[in-house]
C-alpha positions as protocol buffer text, in pm:
chain_id: "A"
residue {
  index: 1
  type: MET
  ca { x: -1142 y: 8705 z: 4832 }
}
residue {
  index: 2
  type: THR
  ca { x: -1184 y: 8944 z: 4630 }
}
residue {
  index: 3
  type: GLN
  ca { x: -990 y: 9170 z: 4438 }
}
residue {
  index: 4
  type: VAL
  ca { x: -1136 y: 9478 z: 4581 }
}
residue {
  index: 5
  type: GLN
  ca { x: -1002 y: 9356 z: 4959 }
}
residue {
  index: 6
  type: SER
  ca { x: -710 y: 9145 z: 4875 }
}
residue {
  index: 7
  type: SER
  ca { x: -502 y: 9391 z: 4693 }
}
residue {
  index: 8
  type: TYR
  ca { x: -300 y: 9476 z: 4927 }
}
residue {
  index: 9
  type: SER
  ca { x: -51 y: 9214 z: 4963 }
}
residue {
  index: 10
  type: LYS
  ca { x: 258 y: 9340 z: 4930 }
}
residue {
  index: 11
  type: THR
  ca { x: 334 y: 9354 z: 4535 }
}
residue {
  index: 12
  type: GLN
  ca { x: 85 y: 9584 z: 4520 }
}
residue {
  index: 13
  type: VAL
  ca { x: 167 y: 9915 z: 4810 }
}
residue {
  index: 14
  type: TYR
  ca { x: 134 y: 10253 z: 4662 }
}
residue {
  index: 15
  type: LYS
  ca { x: 489 y: 10420 z: 4589 }
}
residue {
  index: 16
  type: GLU
  ca { x: 536 y: 10721 z: 4857 }
}
residue {
  index: 17
  type: GLU
  ca { x: 721 y: 10922 z: 4673 }
}
residue {
  index: 18
  type: ARG
  ca { x: 549 y: 10974 z: 4355 }
}
residue {
  index: 19
  type: GLU
  ca { x: 253 y: 10918 z: 4444 }
}
residue {
  index: 20
  type: SER
  ca { x: 312 y: 11294 z: 4723 }
}
residue {
  index: 21
  type: ILE
  ca { x: 512 y: 11450 z: 4506 }
}
residue {
  index: 22
  type: MET
  ca { x: 209 y: 11397 z: 4172 }
}
residue {
  index: 23
  type: THR
  ca { x: -73 y: 11549 z: 4446 }
}
residue {
  index: 24
  type: GLU
  ca { x: 131 y: 11816 z: 4445 }
}
residue {
  index: 25
  type: SER
  ca { x: 177 y: 11861 z: 4114 }
}
residue {
  index: 26
  type: THR
  ca { x: -116 y: 11821 z: 3961 }
}
residue {
  index: 27
  type: THR
  ca { x: -314 y: 12057 z: 4244 }
}
residue {
  index: 28
  type: HIS
  ca { x: -158 y: 12340 z: 4177 }
}
residue {
  index: 29
  type: HIS
  ca { x: -271 y: 12357 z: 3783 }
}
residue {
  index: 30
  type: PRO
  ca { x: -567 y: 12091 z: 3773 }
}
residue {
  index: 31
  type: HIS
  ca { x: -655 y: 12127 z: 3399 }
}
residue {
  index: 32
  type: GLU
  ca { x: -291 y: 12184 z: 3226 }
}
residue {
  index: 33
  type: MET
  ca { x: -51 y: 11898 z: 3137 }
}
residue {
  index: 34
  type: ASN
  ca { x: 200 y: 11857 z: 3413 }
}
residue {
  index: 35
  type: LYS
  ca { x: 515 y: 11821 z: 3227 }
}
residue {
  index: 36
  type: ASP
  ca { x: 714 y: 11565 z: 3536 }
}
residue {
  index: 37
  type: ASP
  ca { x: 419 y: 11382 z: 3634 }
}
residue {
  index: 38
  type: LYS
  ca { x: 209 y: 11331 z: 3299 }
}
residue {
  index: 39
  type: GLY
  ca { x: -79 y: 11395 z: 3467 }
}
residue {
  index: 40
  type: SER
  ca { x: -333 y: 11592 z: 3454 }
}
residue {
  index: 41
  type: TYR
  ca { x: -758 y: 11681 z: 3579 }
}
residue {
  index: 42
  type: ALA
  ca { x: -1001 y: 11656 z: 3276 }
}
residue {
  index: 43
  type: SER
  ca { x: -1428 y: 11852 z: 3413 }
}
residue {
  index: 44
  type: VAL
  ca { x: -1648 y: 11572 z: 3281 }
}
residue {
  index: 45
  type: ASN
  ca { x: -2036 y: 11585 z: 3390 }
}
residue {
  index: 46
  type: GLY
  ca { x: -1937 y: 11734 z: 3709 }
}
residue {
  index: 47
  type: LEU
  ca { x: -1645 y: 11536 z: 3825 }
}
residue {
  index: 48
  type: ASN
  ca { x: -1301 y: 11638 z: 3805 }
}
residue {
  index: 49
  type: MET
  ca { x: -1107 y: 11309 z: 3624 }
}
residue {
  index: 50
  type: TYR
  ca { x: -732 y: 11275 z: 3686 }
}
residue {
  index: 51
  type: TYR
  ca { x: -602 y: 11105 z: 3412 }
}
residue {
  index: 52
  type: GLU
  ca { x: -230 y: 11073 z: 3321 }
}
residue {
  index: 53
  type: ILE
  ca { x: -87 y: 11007 z: 2971 }
}
residue {
  index: 54
  type: HIS
  ca { x: 238 y: 10775 z: 2866 }
}
residue {
  index: 55
  type: GLY
  ca { x: 423 y: 10724 z: 2543 }
}
residue {
  index: 56
  type: SER
  ca { x: 304 y: 10845 z: 2222 }
}
residue {
  index: 57
  type: GLY
  ca { x: 51 y: 10618 z: 1889 }
}
residue {
  index: 58
  type: LYS
  ca { x: -239 y: 10560 z: 1926 }
}
residue {
  index: 59
  type: PRO
  ca { x: -471 y: 10630 z: 2236 }
}
residue {
  index: 60
  type: LEU
  ca { x: -594 y: 10364 z: 2485 }
}
residue {
  index: 61
  type: VAL
  ca { x: -728 y: 10402 z: 2793 }
}
residue {
  index: 62
  type: LEU
  ca { x: -681 y: 10178 z: 3106 }
}
residue {
  index: 63
  type: LEU
  ca { x: -888 y: 10193 z: 3366 }
}
residue {
  index: 64
  type: HIS
  ca { x: -804 y: 10018 z: 3713 }
}
residue {
  index: 65
  type: GLY
  ca { x: -1001 y: 9766 z: 3907 }
}
residue {
  index: 66
  type: GLY
  ca { x: -1206 y: 9882 z: 4220 }
}
residue {
  index: 67
  type: PHE
  ca { x: -1046 y: 10086 z: 4501 }
}
residue {
  index: 68
  type: TRP
  ca { x: -717 y: 10081 z: 4322 }
}
residue {
  index: 69
  type: THR
  ca { x: -527 y: 10345 z: 4137 }
}
residue {
  index: 70
  type: ILE
  ca { x: -308 y: 10413 z: 3825 }
}
residue {
  index: 71
  type: GLU
  ca { x: 33 y: 10357 z: 3991 }
}
residue {
  index: 72
  type: ALA
  ca { x: -130 y: 10014 z: 4120 }
}
residue {
  index: 73
  type: MET
  ca { x: -191 y: 9823 z: 3802 }
}
residue {
  index: 74
  type: GLY
  ca { x: 126 y: 9794 z: 3809 }
}
residue {
  index: 75
  type: GLU
  ca { x: 371 y: 9705 z: 3539 }
}
residue {
  index: 76
  type: ILE
  ca { x: 164 y: 9670 z: 3240 }
}
residue {
  index: 77
  type: VAL
  ca { x: 164 y: 10054 z: 3227 }
}
residue {
  index: 78
  type: PRO
  ca { x: 474 y: 10124 z: 3098 }
}
residue {
  index: 79
  type: GLN
  ca { x: 549 y: 9874 z: 2829 }
}
residue {
  index: 80
  type: LEU
  ca { x: 174 y: 9950 z: 2743 }
}
residue {
  index: 81
  type: ALA
  ca { x: 337 y: 10270 z: 2642 }
}
residue {
  index: 82
  type: LEU
  ca { x: 669 y: 10122 z: 2476 }
}
residue {
  index: 83
  type: SER
  ca { x: 408 y: 10185 z: 2140 }
}
residue {
  index: 84
  type: ARG
  ca { x: 101 y: 10387 z: 2199 }
}
residue {
  index: 85
  type: ARG
  ca { x: -37 y: 10644 z: 2353 }
}
residue {
  index: 86
  type: VAL
  ca { x: -170 y: 10476 z: 2729 }
}
residue {
  index: 87
  type: ILE
  ca { x: -496 y: 10806 z: 2885 }
}
residue {
  index: 88
  type: ALA
  ca { x: -456 y: 10624 z: 3216 }
}
residue {
  index: 89
  type: VAL
  ca { x: -757 y: 10661 z: 3427 }
}
residue {
  index: 90
  type: GLU
  ca { x: -932 y: 10693 z: 3768 }
}
residue {
  index: 91
  type: LEU
  ca { x: -1273 y: 10671 z: 3832 }
}
residue {
  index: 92
  type: GLN
  ca { x: -1489 y: 10886 z: 4096 }
}
residue {
  index: 93
  type: GLY
  ca { x: -1392 y: 10844 z: 4378 }
}
residue {
  index: 94
  type: HIS
  ca { x: -1060 y: 10620 z: 4367 }
}
residue {
  index: 95
  type: GLY
  ca { x: -711 y: 10808 z: 4382 }
}
residue {
  index: 96
  type: HIS
  ca { x: -677 y: 11135 z: 4310 }
}
residue {
  index: 97
  type: THR
  ca { x: -999 y: 11163 z: 4108 }
}
residue {
  index: 98
  type: ALA
  ca { x: -1275 y: 11295 z: 4430 }
}
residue {
  index: 99
  type: ASP
  ca { x: -1615 y: 11130 z: 4485 }
}
residue {
  index: 100
  type: ILE
  ca { x: -1901 y: 11378 z: 4402 }
}
residue {
  index: 101
  type: GLU
  ca { x: -2292 y: 11294 z: 4483 }
}
residue {
  index: 102
  type: ARG
  ca { x: -2343 y: 11085 z: 4268 }
}
residue {
  index: 103
  type: PRO
  ca { x: -2438 y: 10719 z: 4325 }
}
residue {
  index: 104
  type: LEU
  ca { x: -2178 y: 10483 z: 4143 }
}
residue {
  index: 105
  type: ARG
  ca { x: -2272 y: 10288 z: 3908 }
}
residue {
  index: 106
  type: TYR
  ca { x: -2113 y: 10172 z: 3596 }
}
residue {
  index: 107
  type: GLU
  ca { x: -2334 y: 10354 z: 3361 }
}
residue {
  index: 108
  type: LEU
  ca { x: -2269 y: 10668 z: 3489 }
}
residue {
  index: 109
  type: MET
  ca { x: -1802 y: 10566 z: 3537 }
}
residue {
  index: 110
  type: ALA
  ca { x: -1842 y: 10490 z: 3131 }
}
residue {
  index: 111
  type: ASP
  ca { x: -2054 y: 10794 z: 3052 }
}
residue {
  index: 112
  type: ASP
  ca { x: -1745 y: 10963 z: 3259 }
}
residue {
  index: 113
  type: ILE
  ca { x: -1478 y: 10780 z: 2926 }
}
residue {
  index: 114
  type: ALA
  ca { x: -1716 y: 10911 z: 2660 }
}
residue {
  index: 115
  type: ALA
  ca { x: -1709 y: 11279 z: 2762 }
}
residue {
  index: 116
  type: LEU
  ca { x: -1333 y: 11254 z: 2882 }
}
residue {
  index: 117
  type: ILE
  ca { x: -1257 y: 11053 z: 2527 }
}
residue {
  index: 118
  type: ARG
  ca { x: -1418 y: 11327 z: 2316 }
}
residue {
  index: 119
  type: HIS
  ca { x: -1241 y: 11597 z: 2602 }
}
residue {
  index: 120
  type: LEU
  ca { x: -937 y: 11516 z: 2457 }
}
residue {
  index: 121
  type: GLY
  ca { x: -1076 y: 11528 z: 2069 }
}
residue {
  index: 122
  type: LEU
  ca { x: -1007 y: 11172 z: 1963 }
}
residue {
  index: 123
  type: GLU
  ca { x: -1338 y: 11058 z: 1793 }
}
residue {
  index: 124
  type: GLU
  ca { x: -1170 y: 10693 z: 1936 }
}
residue {
  index: 125
  type: ALA
  ca { x: -956 y: 10483 z: 2152 }
}
residue {
  index: 126
  type: ASP
  ca { x: -899 y: 10108 z: 2225 }
}
residue {
  index: 127
  type: VAL
  ca { x: -1010 y: 10055 z: 2552 }
}
residue {
  index: 128
  type: PHE
  ca { x: -860 y: 9853 z: 2792 }
}
residue {
  index: 129
  type: GLY
  ca { x: -979 y: 9794 z: 3195 }
}
residue {
  index: 130
  type: PHE
  ca { x: -1013 y: 9524 z: 3484 }
}
residue {
  index: 131
  type: SER
  ca { x: -1203 y: 9353 z: 3701 }
}
residue {
  index: 132
  type: LEU
  ca { x: -1420 y: 9670 z: 3799 }
}
residue {
  index: 133
  type: GLY
  ca { x: -1215 y: 9931 z: 3583 }
}
residue {
  index: 134
  type: GLY
  ca { x: -1339 y: 9603 z: 3268 }
}
residue {
  index: 135
  type: GLY
  ca { x: -1700 y: 9650 z: 3406 }
}
residue {
  index: 136
  type: VAL
  ca { x: -1651 y: 10076 z: 3317 }
}
residue {
  index: 137
  type: ALA
  ca { x: -1489 y: 9939 z: 2999 }
}
residue {
  index: 138
  type: LEU
  ca { x: -1773 y: 9684 z: 2852 }
}
residue {
  index: 139
  type: GLN
  ca { x: -2008 y: 10007 z: 2948 }
}
residue {
  index: 140
  type: THR
  ca { x: -1871 y: 10247 z: 2755 }
}
residue {
  index: 141
  type: ALA
  ca { x: -1846 y: 10028 z: 2481 }
}
residue {
  index: 142
  type: ILE
  ca { x: -2232 y: 9960 z: 2499 }
}
residue {
  index: 143
  type: ARG
  ca { x: -2341 y: 10245 z: 2597 }
}
residue {
  index: 144
  type: HIS
  ca { x: -2082 y: 10433 z: 2356 }
}
residue {
  index: 145
  type: PRO
  ca { x: -1996 y: 10233 z: 2088 }
}
residue {
  index: 146
  type: GLU
  ca { x: -1870 y: 10514 z: 1829 }
}
residue {
  index: 147
  type: VAL
  ca { x: -1525 y: 10554 z: 2062 }
}
residue {
  index: 148
  type: VAL
  ca { x: -1422 y: 10225 z: 2091 }
}
residue {
  index: 149
  type: ARG
  ca { x: -1251 y: 10129 z: 1855 }
}
residue {
  index: 150
  type: LYS
  ca { x: -1133 y: 9831 z: 2042 }
}
residue {
  index: 151
  type: LEU
  ca { x: -1164 y: 9623 z: 2388 }
}
residue {
  index: 152
  type: ALA
  ca { x: -982 y: 9448 z: 2609 }
}
residue {
  index: 153
  type: LEU
  ca { x: -1107 y: 9281 z: 2930 }
}
residue {
  index: 154
  type: ALA
  ca { x: -976 y: 9160 z: 3172 }
}
residue {
  index: 155
  type: SER
  ca { x: -1205 y: 8941 z: 3468 }
}
residue {
  index: 156
  type: ALA
  ca { x: -1467 y: 9166 z: 3379 }
}
residue {
  index: 157
  type: PRO
  ca { x: -1807 y: 8895 z: 3383 }
}
residue {
  index: 158
  type: PHE
  ca { x: -2074 y: 9039 z: 3189 }
}
residue {
  index: 159
  type: LYS
  ca { x: -2311 y: 8991 z: 3444 }
}
residue {
  index: 160
  type: ARG
  ca { x: -2245 y: 8989 z: 3804 }
}
residue {
  index: 161
  type: ASP
  ca { x: -2278 y: 8567 z: 3851 }
}
residue {
  index: 162
  type: GLY
  ca { x: -2028 y: 8521 z: 3627 }
}
residue {
  index: 163
  type: TRP
  ca { x: -1804 y: 8532 z: 3956 }
}
residue {
  index: 164
  type: TYR
  ca { x: -1826 y: 8267 z: 4211 }
}
residue {
  index: 165
  type: PRO
  ca { x: -2016 y: 8241 z: 4486 }
}
residue {
  index: 166
  type: GLU
  ca { x: -1779 y: 8292 z: 4728 }
}
residue {
  index: 167
  type: VAL
  ca { x: -1677 y: 8606 z: 4563 }
}
residue {
  index: 168
  type: LEU
  ca { x: -1982 y: 8758 z: 4565 }
}
residue {
  index: 169
  type: ALA
  ca { x: -2012 y: 8677 z: 4982 }
}
residue {
  index: 170
  type: ALA
  ca { x: -1721 y: 8885 z: 5031 }
}
residue {
  index: 171
  type: MET
  ca { x: -1762 y: 9174 z: 4815 }
}
residue {
  index: 172
  type: GLY
  ca { x: -2081 y: 9237 z: 5039 }
}
residue {
  index: 173
  type: ALA
  ca { x: -1863 y: 9160 z: 5330 }
}
residue {
  index: 174
  type: ILE
  ca { x: -1702 y: 9472 z: 5278 }
}
residue {
  index: 175
  type: SER
  ca { x: -1638 y: 9765 z: 5503 }
}
residue {
  index: 176
  type: VAL
  ca { x: -1429 y: 9995 z: 5648 }
}
residue {
  index: 177
  type: GLU
  ca { x: -1298 y: 9753 z: 5848 }
}
residue {
  index: 178
  type: THR
  ca { x: -1171 y: 9537 z: 5544 }
}
residue {
  index: 179
  type: PHE
  ca { x: -942 y: 9772 z: 5495 }
}
residue {
  index: 180
  type: ALA
  ca { x: -819 y: 9926 z: 5845 }
}
residue {
  index: 181
  type: GLY
  ca { x: -442 y: 10034 z: 5775 }
}
residue {
  index: 182
  type: THR
  ca { x: -347 y: 9864 z: 5479 }
}
residue {
  index: 183
  type: PRO
  ca { x: -161 y: 9993 z: 5215 }
}
residue {
  index: 184
  type: ILE
  ca { x: -464 y: 10098 z: 5006 }
}
residue {
  index: 185
  type: HIS
  ca { x: -601 y: 10282 z: 5284 }
}
residue {
  index: 186
  type: GLU
  ca { x: -311 y: 10461 z: 5322 }
}
residue {
  index: 187
  type: GLY
  ca { x: -300 y: 10500 z: 4895 }
}
residue {
  index: 188
  type: TYR
  ca { x: -618 y: 10688 z: 4993 }
}
residue {
  index: 189
  type: LEU
  ca { x: -596 y: 10913 z: 5228 }
}
residue {
  index: 190
  type: LYS
  ca { x: -209 y: 11003 z: 5033 }
}
residue {
  index: 191
  type: THR
  ca { x: -381 y: 11059 z: 4691 }
}
residue {
  index: 192
  type: SER
  ca { x: -730 y: 11188 z: 4719 }
}
residue {
  index: 193
  type: PRO
  ca { x: -854 y: 11563 z: 4739 }
}
residue {
  index: 194
  type: ARG
  ca { x: -1124 y: 11446 z: 4963 }
}
residue {
  index: 195
  type: PRO
  ca { x: -954 y: 11165 z: 5234 }
}
residue {
  index: 196
  type: GLU
  ca { x: -1261 y: 11224 z: 5502 }
}
residue {
  index: 197
  type: ALA
  ca { x: -1472 y: 11116 z: 5215 }
}
residue {
  index: 198
  type: TRP
  ca { x: -1287 y: 10740 z: 5224 }
}
residue {
  index: 199
  type: PRO
  ca { x: -1654 y: 10547 z: 5472 }
}
residue {
  index: 200
  type: THR
  ca { x: -1896 y: 10670 z: 5161 }
}
residue {
  index: 201
  type: VAL
  ca { x: -1704 y: 10536 z: 4910 }
}
residue {
  index: 202
  type: VAL
  ca { x: -1611 y: 10250 z: 5074 }
}
residue {
  index: 203
  type: ALA
  ca { x: -2079 y: 10191 z: 5095 }
}
residue {
  index: 204
  type: LYS
  ca { x: -2057 y: 10327 z: 4759 }
}
residue {
  index: 205
  type: VAL
  ca { x: -1792 y: 10083 z: 4609 }
}
residue {
  index: 206
  type: ARG
  ca { x: -1981 y: 9792 z: 4809 }
}
residue {
  index: 207
  type: GLN
  ca { x: -2380 y: 9942 z: 4703 }
}
residue {
  index: 208
  type: LEU
  ca { x: -2227 y: 9887 z: 4324 }
}
residue {
  index: 209
  type: LEU
  ca { x: -2063 y: 9531 z: 4359 }
}
residue {
  index: 210
  type: THR
  ca { x: -2318 y: 9440 z: 4524 }
}
residue {
  index: 211
  type: SER
  ca { x: -2649 y: 9546 z: 4260 }
}
residue {
  index: 212
  type: ASP
  ca { x: -2702 y: 9280 z: 4008 }
}
residue {
  index: 213
  type: TYR
  ca { x: -2655 y: 9363 z: 3644 }
}
residue {
  index: 214
  type: ASP
  ca { x: -2679 y: 9124 z: 3376 }
}
residue {
  index: 215
  type: TRP
  ca { x: -2558 y: 9266 z: 3063 }
}
residue {
  index: 216
  type: ALA
  ca { x: -2611 y: 9006 z: 2769 }
}
residue {
  index: 217
  type: GLU
  ca { x: -2850 y: 9197 z: 2518 }
}
residue {
  index: 218
  type: GLY
  ca { x: -2612 y: 9461 z: 2499 }
}
residue {
  index: 219
  type: VAL
  ca { x: -2313 y: 9267 z: 2515 }
}
residue {
  index: 220
  type: ALA
  ca { x: -2486 y: 9031 z: 2204 }
}
residue {
  index: 221
  type: ALA
  ca { x: -2476 y: 9353 z: 1997 }
}
residue {
  index: 222
  type: LEU
  ca { x: -2235 y: 9462 z: 2051 }
}
residue {
  index: 223
  type: LYS
  ca { x: -2009 y: 9489 z: 1734 }
}
residue {
  index: 224
  type: THR
  ca { x: -1670 y: 9626 z: 1828 }
}
residue {
  index: 225
  type: PRO
  ca { x: -1365 y: 9369 z: 1808 }
}
residue {
  index: 226
  type: ILE
  ca { x: -1306 y: 9269 z: 2194 }
}
residue {
  index: 227
  type: LEU
  ca { x: -1081 y: 9042 z: 2322 }
}
residue {
  index: 228
  type: ILE
  ca { x: -1171 y: 8889 z: 2695 }
}
residue {
  index: 229
  type: LEU
  ca { x: -918 y: 8783 z: 2940 }
}
residue {
  index: 230
  type: VAL
  ca { x: -934 y: 8562 z: 3179 }
}
residue {
  index: 231
  type: GLY
  ca { x: -675 y: 8392 z: 3454 }
}
residue {
  index: 232
  type: ASP
  ca { x: -749 y: 8007 z: 3501 }
}
residue {
  index: 233
  type: ALA
  ca { x: -803 y: 8070 z: 3843 }
}
residue {
  index: 234
  type: ASP
  ca { x: -945 y: 8416 z: 3830 }
}
residue {
  index: 235
  type: SER
  ca { x: -1250 y: 8547 z: 4044 }
}
residue {
  index: 236
  type: MET
  ca { x: -1425 y: 8558 z: 3750 }
}
residue {
  index: 237
  type: ARG
  ca { x: -1566 y: 8186 z: 3671 }
}
residue {
  index: 238
  type: LEU
  ca { x: -1420 y: 8049 z: 3367 }
}
residue {
  index: 239
  type: ALA
  ca { x: -1778 y: 7904 z: 3252 }
}
residue {
  index: 240
  type: HIS
  ca { x: -1854 y: 8228 z: 3218 }
}
residue {
  index: 241
  type: ALA
  ca { x: -1574 y: 8356 z: 3039 }
}
residue {
  index: 242
  type: VAL
  ca { x: -1673 y: 8117 z: 2722 }
}
residue {
  index: 243
  type: GLU
  ca { x: -1995 y: 8215 z: 2732 }
}
residue {
  index: 244
  type: PHE
  ca { x: -1912 y: 8583 z: 2748 }
}
residue {
  index: 245
  type: PHE
  ca { x: -1663 y: 8463 z: 2433 }
}
residue {
  index: 246
  type: GLY
  ca { x: -2020 y: 8291 z: 2327 }
}
residue {
  index: 247
  type: LEU
  ca { x: -2248 y: 8567 z: 2327 }
}
residue {
  index: 248
  type: LEU
  ca { x: -2002 y: 8724 z: 2079 }
}
residue {
  index: 249
  type: GLY
  ca { x: -1943 y: 8470 z: 1845 }
}
residue {
  index: 250
  type: GLY
  ca { x: -1688 y: 8296 z: 1905 }
}
residue {
  index: 251
  type: GLY
  ca { x: -1682 y: 7868 z: 2010 }
}
residue {
  index: 252
  type: ARG
  ca { x: -1875 y: 7768 z: 1754 }
}
residue {
  index: 253
  type: ALA
  ca { x: -1681 y: 7560 z: 1520 }
}
residue {
  index: 254
  type: ASP
  ca { x: -1327 y: 7486 z: 1354 }
}
residue {
  index: 255
  type: GLY
  ca { x: -1175 y: 7782 z: 1288 }
}
residue {
  index: 256
  type: ASP
  ca { x: -975 y: 7633 z: 1019 }
}
residue {
  index: 257
  type: MET
  ca { x: -1315 y: 7550 z: 827 }
}
residue {
  index: 258
  type: SER
  ca { x: -1478 y: 7842 z: 982 }
}
residue {
  index: 259
  type: GLY
  ca { x: -1265 y: 8150 z: 1025 }
}
residue {
  index: 260
  type: LEU
  ca { x: -1208 y: 8313 z: 1282 }
}
residue {
  index: 261
  type: PRO
  ca { x: -1490 y: 8507 z: 1541 }
}
residue {
  index: 262
  type: PRO
  ca { x: -1465 y: 8807 z: 1545 }
}
residue {
  index: 263
  type: ALA
  ca { x: -1387 y: 8745 z: 1992 }
}
residue {
  index: 264
  type: GLN
  ca { x: -1101 y: 8671 z: 2088 }
}
residue {
  index: 265
  type: LEU
  ca { x: -1048 y: 8452 z: 2437 }
}
residue {
  index: 266
  type: ALA
  ca { x: -713 y: 8446 z: 2646 }
}
residue {
  index: 267
  type: VAL
  ca { x: -689 y: 8186 z: 2943 }
}
residue {
  index: 268
  type: LEU
  ca { x: -327 y: 8308 z: 3122 }
}
residue {
  index: 269
  type: PRO
  ca { x: -226 y: 7960 z: 3332 }
}
residue {
  index: 270
  type: ALA
  ca { x: -184 y: 7978 z: 3746 }
}
residue {
  index: 271
  type: THR
  ca { x: -351 y: 8351 z: 3726 }
}
residue {
  index: 272
  type: THR
  ca { x: -551 y: 8454 z: 3953 }
}
residue {
  index: 273
  type: HIS
  ca { x: -765 y: 8791 z: 3995 }
}
residue {
  index: 274
  type: ALA
  ca { x: -590 y: 8986 z: 4286 }
}
residue {
  index: 275
  type: GLY
  ca { x: -232 y: 8751 z: 4346 }
}
residue {
  index: 276
  type: TRP
  ca { x: -277 y: 8764 z: 4729 }
}
residue {
  index: 277
  type: ALA
  ca { x: -155 y: 8460 z: 4797 }
}
residue {
  index: 278
  type: PRO
  ca { x: 177 y: 8245 z: 4711 }
}
residue {
  index: 279
  type: PRO
  ca { x: 236 y: 8299 z: 4389 }
}
residue {
  index: 280
  type: TYR
  ca { x: 146 y: 8625 z: 4421 }
}
residue {
  index: 281
  type: HIS
  ca { x: 19 y: 8591 z: 3991 }
}
residue {
  index: 282
  type: GLY
  ca { x: -262 y: 8877 z: 3991 }
}
residue {
  index: 283
  type: MET
  ca { x: -346 y: 8856 z: 3642 }
}
residue {
  index: 284
  type: MET
  ca { x: -207 y: 9222 z: 3660 }
}
residue {
  index: 285
  type: THR
  ca { x: 135 y: 9091 z: 3771 }
}
residue {
  index: 286
  type: ARG
  ca { x: 109 y: 8860 z: 3473 }
}
residue {
  index: 287
  type: THR
  ca { x: 225 y: 9159 z: 3223 }
}
residue {
  index: 288
  type: GLN
  ca { x: 448 y: 8870 z: 3041 }
}
residue {
  index: 289
  type: LEU
  ca { x: 165 y: 8730 z: 2918 }
}
residue {
  index: 290
  type: LEU
  ca { x: -30 y: 9008 z: 2943 }
}
residue {
  index: 291
  type: LEU
  ca { x: 191 y: 9196 z: 2656 }
}
residue {
  index: 292
  type: PRO
  ca { x: 211 y: 9010 z: 2392 }
}
residue {
  index: 293
  type: ILE
  ca { x: -207 y: 8893 z: 2362 }
}
residue {
  index: 294
  type: ILE
  ca { x: -312 y: 9184 z: 2475 }
}
residue {
  index: 295
  type: THR
  ca { x: -60 y: 9414 z: 2162 }
}
residue {
  index: 296
  type: GLU
  ca { x: -113 y: 9149 z: 1889 }
}
residue {
  index: 297
  type: PHE
  ca { x: -478 y: 9258 z: 1905 }
}
residue {
  index: 298
  type: LEU
  ca { x: -460 y: 9604 z: 1923 }
}
residue {
  index: 299
  type: ASP
  ca { x: -226 y: 9632 z: 1597 }
}
residue {
  index: 300
  type: ALA
  ca { x: -437 y: 9374 z: 1411 }
}
residue {
  index: 301
  type: PRO
  ca { x: -677 y: 9523 z: 1170 }
}
residue {
  index: 302
  type: MET
  ca { x: -1014 y: 9604 z: 1240 }
}
residue {
  index: 303
  type: PRO
  ca { x: -1210 y: 9371 z: 1104 }
}
residue {
  index: 304
  type: LYS
  ca { x: -1469 y: 9475 z: 733 }
}
residue {
  index: 305
  type: ALA
  ca { x: -1763 y: 9608 z: 794 }
}
residue {
  index: 306
  type: ASP
  ca { x: -2066 y: 9306 z: 717 }
}
């Protein structure tokens, strides 16, 4: 079972009161920062994209998983915001960002993120993405390297067969019926400006997840410092994470003798993708493990250019 099918576990249930307030406060003044709830909209590439800003400091764009929202990302958002300016985004057709008449593709959503960074007047930002959001983050660095300072990817393969076969099969089985009566569907109805578009969004996400891709060439060309995060029982194959690390120059020699590779790899113990089964240790519930790893990576000096 994948994150998109199983993330409606009780650990991910949306907070109804906050979502209701957020929806009301952001629809009246869609292009202004809300003083109470930190939510805003930006017009990018024909999309009215919803985002929230938490904290202050160096900018970090945060991208959620498939069918998720900012709220579903959990405690990692306020914790990261203690030391940096977190720009948490809801992607096309997710949360407060309505779907539009175009396909749901990693490349197009990556262009949206690059446009948002520029819209906010930033020269560059760090980017952290989980699962589907990790794919968008990776494509942002491939397509727009000039706006991405550092990149942290959680449970995000660079090619489709990086997922386990049973996960790929589950992606192909996604349907409106899959989510009937779940908090994911209820959350969409509460937050989306176009709740009637739910069947279309489900179909678009299924099309995205079942379309083949292999970004090895683009990954190998990246100069951006990258942190790869994976659970030891994740939906992404552990061997694929090691392959990913190798494409970026990792795993080739003893670091004490030849120096550290430009990329980093972290395997979280007893960690799954969504956390739908006991002990409910999904990737985004592991804040106590993620926070020090991500913070150290982002705070480290930029490597010297070759």
